[in-house]
N, C-alpha and C positions, 0 to 999 in steps of 0.2 A: 814759798818755801821754808818747812817749820823746821824746825831741828828733829821731831818724829812724827811715822805714820800717825795720821785720826783714824787710829785702829777702831773696826767694828763691831759692836757688842750683839750679840743674834744677827748679827751683820748687818748690822745696822745705823749705832749709835758711835758715835765720837770715842776715844782714848784721852786719858789725859796721865805722878812718883814722892829723905827719910837724917837721923844723925846725932853722933856724941859726941862730949868732948875725950881728947885722945890727951896729952901730956903738954908742959910746960912749955914755953916758949923761949929761946931768945930774944934779946931786948929789942932787936929791931923787930922782929916778924909780929910781940907782943905789942909793939907798940900800933904796927899795924894793924892788927887786930883789935886793939879796945878804941881806933881813929872812925871802923865800922860799928864797933858793937851798938847793941840797940835796934839794927835794920829788921832781920830777913827773922822768919820762922815767930811759933806759937809763946806765947810765956813759958817759962822754965816750970811754970805748976804742972802736972800730969793732969789733964781731966779726964774721970772714970770713963772709961768704954771707948776711948781715942786710944789708937796705938800709939804705941815708941816711937819717937822719931829714931831713925835707922842712919847708923852710923859712914859720912863717906867714906871712912878712911879704917878698909876690914881689914882689921890683922884675920879674922877669921876665915874672908876670903880664898887669903892667898892658897893657890897648892905649890909649896913648896918641893916638889918633887919632879919640878918643870923648870928647865933653863929657859928664865924671860926672852933668853934670846935668838930661842928657837918656838916659843910660839907665848907671843905677852898676851895674850891674852887670856889663854889656857892658867898661867903663872897668875895673872891679879886675880881671876875670876876661878878659876877650879874646882876651890873646895865652894864656894858659892852656888855653883851651878850644879853641883851632887846634893848640896840641904838644902837645895830650893825652888824642890819639881813644880810641875806648872800644878797651879788650884782646880779640884774638877773645874768650877767656873770659867776659867779663864782656856783661850786658846794658845796667849803668852804670859810670860813673867817676866820681868829685871825689875830693876833701879827705877824707872818711870813708872812702872805697874804700881811696885810696891808706897814708892809717893803719890800717885793717883789713890791706891784703897786708902793711906789714909785720910786722903783729903772729902773723901766718899764722906768719911766718917765723921769727918770735923762737917761739912754740911748736912746730913743729917740731925745732928745733933741740933744747928741751929737750925731747920726744918723744926724738928719735932717740938722747940719753943714756941715756934711762928704759928705752930697748930693751935695754940692755946686763944679763945676766939674772948674779942673784948679789951684786951690787954697790950694790943699793938697797933701803927699806924698800918697805914691803907697798901702798902708797901711790904708787910710784915705778913698781912691779911693774903696777900696776892700768892705769895710763894708758896705759906703754908696752906691757904684753900687747895692749891694748885698738888703738890705732895699729895695730901692729904686725900684729892678725888683718885688718884694715880691709888693710891694703898687702900684706896676700899674697893673691894672683889668681890665683894658679896651686890653692890649697887653696881657694879661692870657685868656680872653677870644675871647678873636681872635684868638689864639691859639687853644682855640679849646682841643679837645685830640690828637693833633701832639704829643708831648713829650711824650705821653704815649702807640704813635701802634710801633714804631722800637722796646718795648721793648715786646709786646705782640705778635709781627712778629716774634722775636728771639723761643719764645716756639712756635707758629705754627710749625714750620719747625724741631722739636723736631721729630725724627723717630723711635729713638732708647734707650735704657738706657741707653745705652752708651751716647748718646746724651745728657739725663734727666739730667747724673751729671755734661756734661759740664756746663748746662745751670744751676744748682744750684751753682755749682763755682761759676759763670758769677756773679750771682744775689747778690751771699755774697761779693763776690769784691768791686761790688755798693752799700753797704747797704742795700739790700733787703732780708729780714728773709723768710728763706725756711726750714722745714726739721727738721734742727740743729744746734747747734752753735757748731760754731767756732773763737775763741778770744787767746791772748797771755794772761800769764799768768806767778808766777814767780814757780817752780819748787817745789811742796811744802815736799819736804826735800833739795831741795836744792836753797833755795831762792835768792841766788846770780845772779842765772842763769834764764832768762826767757824761757819758753816751750810754747807750743803749747796744747792748751785743745780743746777738744767733748765735746759737754754735747747737753744736751735735748733741744728742742726747737718746731719754727711749729705751735704751735697753737697758733692764735688770741684774743682768749677771756683772759677778765686777770689774769685768774688764770684755772686748771685742772680741779675743781671741778663743773666746770660751764658749764663742756660736762659730766659729770660722776653723780651729784649728781641728786635722784629724787623725789624730791618734788616740790612744784606747780613751785615757783620762780625761780628757774632752768628751766623747762620746759620752762614755760614761756621767761624768756633767749634766749632758744637756737631757739623759733619760731621769737623770735623779731630781732636776729641773721638773721636765715634764711632769712627773708626779708632784711634787712640789705645789703646779699652780692648780693642775687638776682637784687637789685635798683645798685646799682654800678655797675656790668656786663651790667645792661641795660643801663646804663648809656653811658659806653664802647661800644657800639654797638650793643648787643645784643638782641635776641627778647625776649618778658616775659616769652614766655614756655621754650625755652632753657637754658634762667638766671633760671628758679627755678632747674631744672631740675643737674644745674651745684651749685647752690647755694648747696643741698645736697649730691653733691657727697666732692664737700668741706670740709660740717659738719662730714662725713663720716671721710674719712680721716684724721683731727684731731681730732675726739673725739677718734681712735685709738693712733694716738699719746699721747692723754692725757692720756689714760688708763697706758700707758706705763711708763707716767712722773711718777721722781721722786713725792711726794707730800714737800710741803714748812717746813714745819715743821722738819720732816727726814732730805733736806738740810743743817738744820743747824750743822747738827754733816760734821766736815771735815773726820772725817773718812770713812763716807757714799760715797764721793767724790772725795777719793784719790786710783785712777788704773790706775798706768802708767803702758802705753804697749804698744810693737814694733809695727811698722806697720805691720809687718805679721802677727802679736798675732791677731790684727783685721781683718786684710783679714780675718783669718781664720775661727775667730768665724761670721763673719759679711759677707762672700763672693760675695751677692747682689750690698753691700754695696762698687763699685771700690773706697775703699779713695787711694789708691793708684792714680788713674786716676782724682781723686778729689782734691787733693794738689796739681799735676802738674799742673793743671786747674785755680788753689785758686789765684797762685802770691807770694805767704808767701814762705820763707824761705825752702830752702830742711829739711824733716822734718824725723830721723828715730825712733823716741819711742816720744809720746804724752801722758797726763792724759785722760782719759776718765772716766766722773765723773759722768755715769748713762751708766753704758756694757749694763743691760736689757736694756736699751734703746733703741740701737744702734742692738740688736736681735731681738725687735720685726720692727723697721724701715728696716731692714735682709729681712722677713718675709712679709713687704709689700711691699715691688719692687718689691718681685714677685709675690705675689696677684692681688696687684691692677692695675686695666687695664691703659695702656700710657694713653690712651686719658684722664682719671680724673687726674694722674696724671698732663698732659699740665693746664687740669683747673685748679686743685690748685696750681702752679705755676702761672698762668695768675691774681687769686684773689690776690698772695700777692704780685702781680705788682703794680695792678691797686689798693690794699689797704694803700699800700707805698707811689703812687703818690697823693691819695687824696687829699689830703690835699694842694697841689702845683698847683689843675687844679681850671675849672670852679668853679662857685657860686651854679651850680648843686652836684659837686662833695662835695664841701665842706660843702654845707649846709646838705646834705644825713650823711655826717661823722662824721657831731653835732649831727645832728639827732637820731646816734645811740649811738656815745660815750657820750656826753655830757649830754645829755639830759635826753634821757633812764637811760643809765649803773649809772649816775652819777647824775642829779636830777636838772642838770645846766638849766636855765630857757631861755637862751641867749648865744650867742656867742660872743665872745670879740670884741670889736672894731676890728679891721684890723689891726692898726698901733699895734697892741699890740702882734698878734701873729706873727704881721712881725716881732718885737725888736727880740720876743723869739726864734724866726726861726735861724736868726742873729748869737745871743748867740748860738745856738746849733750849727748850721754850721758853726761860726770863732770866737766860744770862746774867742780864745785867744785874736786873734786881735781885738776885740771890748773891751774885757779885758783892754786887754791894754789904752786905751782911758777912759776907766772906772777908771782905778785906776791911772794917772795920773791926774783925775778932782777930785777923792774923798777923793784918800786914802796914797799917796804918801812914799815914800822913808822910812820913817820915822817913819810911823808906825806897822813895822812887829819892831823893840827892843823894842818899849810902850809896844807892847801887850807880847812881849815874855817874860816881867817883868808877868803880870800876869798869863804864864801857869808856867813860873817856882817857882811862889809860889802857885799852886794847885800840880806841882809836889811831893813840898817839904812837903803840906801836906799825901798827896797818901806816901810818903814814914812813914812817923809816921802814917798811918793807919796801914799801914802794920806792921811798930816794934810792937804795941798794939793787936796785932792779939792774942787771946791766944787759939785760936786752930788751928795755925797753928805752926810749925815746923823752927827750925831755919836750917834746910837744905833745905826747900824751899823758906822760906822768903830770903834767899840768894840770888836764882835765880831769885827771885821775884823782887828784888831788882838790880840788872842785867838787867832784862828786861827794866825794870822804866829808869833806867839809860840812856837804849839806844833806845829810843822812840827819832824818829825826828819829831822836829814841823816845820811846814810847815807854816807860814802867810802869807795871805794878797794875795799873789801872787807869781806865778814862777821865781825860780832863771834867768832860762834861758824860753825868749818868742818863741813859737812856729812860723818856717818860711812856712807861706802860699804863698810864693812865684809861687809857681809850680798850686798853683788854677787859672783855668781861669773862673771868674764870667764876664758877660757880662750883660748890659746892657739890658732891657725888655727879660729875659729869666731864668723864675726863676722855673721852676719844672729845667730845667738841671743846675741851675746854685746849688741846692741843689743837684742832683744827683752829680754833680762833686767834691762838699767840702765832701759828704759822702764819694764816693770814693777814696779820697784826706784821711781820718781817716780811711780808713780803711788799705788803706797801709802803713797809720804810724803804727797803731798797729801790723801789720804782721810785719814788718821790726824790731818788737821788737824781735822774734822770735829764741833764737839762741844767742844772745845779753847776756852779764851781764845783771841786772834788772837794770832799773834809777827809782831809791827811788826818784829821785824828781821830776820825770812825774806827774802832775796834773792829776782827775780824773772830776772835777768842775771848772767851769771858774770863773774869781775871782768876777762878779757881783751876781752870787748864793747866798740866804739866806738859807745856812746849812752848816753842819760843819761834818767830818766825818773821821773814825780808819781804818786803811788796817791791817788786821792780819798777811801778808806776804808782810811788807814791815814796821812793826812797827812803823807805823808815826801817828800823829798825823795832820788834816788839816784845816785851817781854811779862808777860801775866803772871799776879802775884804767887798763882798756882807751883811756879817753880821757882821759884826767888824761895826754897826752901831748902834741907838740906836731904838728900847729899849732895846736892850742885852747891849748897854755901851757908853755915856755920859764923855768927860773928865769934865764936871763940876759937875756931879753927886756924891751924897757919893758914899765910897763903898758899906754899905750894898748894895744899888739897884744895883753897879756894878757888885756885887760879886755871888751877885740874878739872875743875868741875861747870861754874857758871862762866869763869875765865874763858875757857876753851868752848860753851855754847854760844857766849859772846863773840868773837873771834869767826866761828861756825855763822850765822847771822852777816855780821857785816862781810868776810866773803863772798855770800851769795850775789851783793851787790856787784863782785868783778869775776862771777864761775860766767861759764856759756851763756848761758842767758842774762845773766845779769848784768853784763859790760854792754849787753845792746840797746842797755837804757842809761840817758846823763842824766846830769843832775839833777833836772826837774822830771828824773822821769818819762821822759819821753822818750821812745822808742825812735834813736837813729845812731847813727855810726861816729863816735867819735876819735878815734880809729887810724894810725897812720896806714896804712897798708904790710908798712912790712913789721909794724907793732903785732898788727892782727893775725897774719902768718906766724910769726913767733908764741904768739900764745894758741894760737889751734894745734900747732905744734907739742904745744907744752900738755893741752889737753887730752889730745888723740893720744898722748901716751896714758895717761892717769886712763882714760875710758878702757883702752887694752890691758891694761894689768888686771882693772877689777872687773873686767869679762875672762879671767882666768881662774878667779875664784871659785869652789861649789861652793853654794844658796845649801842643798838640803842632798843627800845621797839616801834613799834603802832599797826599800824589793823593786819600787816603779821606775829604777834608773837613777840617772845624775843630772841633777838643772845647776847648771852656773849663773850668775849672776847677768842681766846686761848692762855692760859696762857702761853705753850710751845712756838710759834710760836713768841711771843714777847718777852719770858724772857729775853736775850741779849739788850734789848732796857730797861726794867723794870730795872734789873740792873743795866745799867746804870743811868739810872732816879737818882736810888735812893744812887748808889755812887756817883754822880756826884753831890747832896746836900748836904751830908755829907761834901767831902771833901772843895767843895766852904764853907761851915759853919765853916771847922778845917782851914781855910785859912784868912779868915775873923779876927775870934780870934783872929791872931797871928797879925795882921798890929792893931787893937782896943788894944791888949795888956791889960795891968790894968787899961788905960785911961778913966774917966767918959765918957760918951758919948750922950750929953741930946738927948733927942728924939725929933723928926722933923715930923712935923705935926699931934704932938701926940700920932707918932707909934717910938717905940725903935729901937735903928741898928737892934736888929733879929727878930723886927716883918715886918720893911724894907724890909729886906733879904729875907725872906719864901712870902712877898708878891709880890715881884721884878721878885722871881721864880713864882708862880700864874700865874700872869698877863703876863708874857712869853704866857703863853699856852691858855690862850680865845680865843674861839675858838666857830661859829657855820658852823654847817654842814648839809647837806640837809639827809633826811634818807637813798637815794639810797646810794649815795658817803660812807656809816656809814658802809652800808651791805659789800659794793667793800668791802670796808677799810677793815673788820674783815677777810674778807678771803686772801687777798691779803699783808699786813702793817706789817711786825715788829713791830711799834711802835701802844703804847694805843692810845686811843682819849684823848683829853688834861686833859679831867676832870678826869682822873683816874693815866693819867700821873703826874697830882698835888697831886689830895690827897693819891694815894697808895701812893709816896713817903712819907708825911707829916703825916704817919697816923705809918711808923714806923720811925718816926722822932723822940727822947725825946730832939732835942734842941725845933725842933716845940713847941712838949708840953709844955715845960715852958717856953718857948716865950709867949705863949698866954694862959694859965695855964689851958691845958685840963688837966680832971681827967678819972681816971680806969673807963671806963664803954662808957667814949664817944664814938661818931663813928670815929673818929680822932686818936683814943688811940685805936692801933690794940690791943688784947687780950694777941697773937703770936706775936709780931713785929717778921717778915720776914729781916735781915738782912745777904747782904752777906760781904760787905766789910765796 
């Protein structure tokens, strides 16, 4: 449950967001700023080649022709939206993306320094060599499809269904997806132990609905996908007529997998994914799927029981393994392998990968420069090694303790908020306090850095470097199975511009990458900082008590700790939020109007509303009753809400917006802002909004 969707680059890589001093502060606010000084951001000396920080509170972003009580998002961001069109190498562009872009320049500067051989230690040499191998386009072109061929030869050698299972296990060991997913996760009923999970998977398009919807756009997408699969098969050396038939076979298999898959909204309910079974039980239910053989070949520790997130999916897989010809399965595995390798191969593969995933699916006009893609690839493959170098340069050890003070202020506000809830009984409140007190705060970077010494990284061997790094990460994940849960293991790298809460861990996590302007600056006034990073912190805390998080206890176990009456009261309030956001339009173009799925986005919308309230409560405690002067013509309350609105300024292509409606549990920026403030009495008071105006909900939806 993160603050920002993990966007794709050319359809597959994760995404990751600046600031300037405003004016002199009043004595109380300035004292608090000094208390926090020295924490976030790069040193004030500007490094050549790295963009300047972006202002968190940006007067030039405001559209004063708009009434904030009519459309606050447009008021806060209108001028920014007009003056910041989407760059041709992006499918969306917002304040998160601006900070992410700045971090890419910082990481490039680090990596360029680490490429100087003989001057650095093993860690620096490793990340430098990986980045250098990605940048060496000459070597990549010279190798051609050679890195791919041994993998395809293994598939060609398959003769039986037993060989097929072995090959799937081999592919999974090397980070290549196929047929289903296998991964470690805390036991849903004993979070102290990590067990194996079997889950649905095996499709390539972003969501099951792309395969099964019968509207014109979905049909068009499937045809474009067929063309894309055929083209990549041709680039791998197959003749056009053969490739055309292969593409149809891939689509047929993936369509059956999609039909068997649980939709995203249903998967949000932990109960729907709670099915602990023994290996023998699964073998009996799906005899064609030889789980015992798969586990033996996977390289995972011995497993006797595991959680099957979607048993019906594996019943379908069992039937498919019997009904689909072996040659078609081999075609499908070839496709999954080619698709995984494509970004690491020659220009022809990379361009085709972008043409479909970046341009057609997301509306991106140009592929990102090579260096940006290589920085991101290094972060994905060796993220904690690169992240250590990033932290040493930008964050510093003192950042953790100083950030913790803000987290503790927001947690204190949440304790107060829980105490004020008129609809919750003392019995449930007691459990809520216990859970709040047990939340683990992970800030900036992990306490223990990951050991990559076993990963072989060679100059001029990009595809294989990527494969070996992926295999290392799979082994690292598999080795967790059967061991006590490591609650300090991070799932995001330090440079990432994002934050997240994990229900089974009951922890909140703030990578160093987001602890920068526009979210926080040591020289900005408290209202702006609390409207930025304060709301992010409150957002992640609220996730522990949203429609999913509330179903896990203080230890991270899937357990009902609510009285039936309180649970009913919660669901009524959550239902209000779901219906409210389902009326918001995400995209409207010549293809029609698409509204948000209020159930899919319920957790994030609840967290946005809760985070805004908690951060404002914490800010009031800091200001207390001390009179505070307006700055730039805005009161502290107005600066708080404007800072919140401006972190969500963004432009998005219509293609990306349509994709996100299906796949993203977050609402678009406009509705993250307007949806939250129209439910906020504090906002309405700050801007003098009256009943009947659009930013004053007739029936405000509030869970927390």
